C-alpha positions, 0 to 999 in steps of 0.5 A: 480532525486536527486544528491547523491554524498556524501558517509557516512560509518557506522559500523554494526554487522553481525546481523545488516547487515543481518537485513538490507539486509532482510528488504531492500530485502523485500521491493525491495529496495537497502540498501542505499534506505532503509536507506534513507527512514528511514532518512526521517521518513518512514519505507518502506513496504514489496512488497505487497503479490500476493493477492494485484493484485487480490484485484486490479482486483476486485476493477476494476471490481466493478468500471466498474460495478458501471460505467455501472449502473451510465451510465444506470441511466443517460440514463434512469433517473432511477437507479437499486438500487438492482444492485447498492447496490450489487456492493457497498457491494462488494466494502466494502467487498474488502476494508475490506479485503485489510485493513486486508491483506495490512498494511499502511506504518508506520511513526516513531515518535520521540520516535522511536515507530511506528505509522500507517500513516493516523490513 
């Protein structure tokens, strides 16, 4: 853990203070933590929607199914391609849905504009 023992004060308008409170609360950050993230060029994301856990559970289930198919394939030296491709298609569908629902964190470039990380 970093030792942060220096205090910096800033002045905000009421509207700026409300905005800071809103943005920090959306991500589950303290106001200080939110500002420090911005300082390092990262805009914290809001806490994921409830659907996030549903997506994770779907991915785990698909992963388990693919592992079972792989185990059988190794044991029998034969793969059930229909089952395999059904699970792969489910995986692609869930990934597409996650991409639609959950955005990647945004990097802030030197102009102050937003850029999706990894894109």
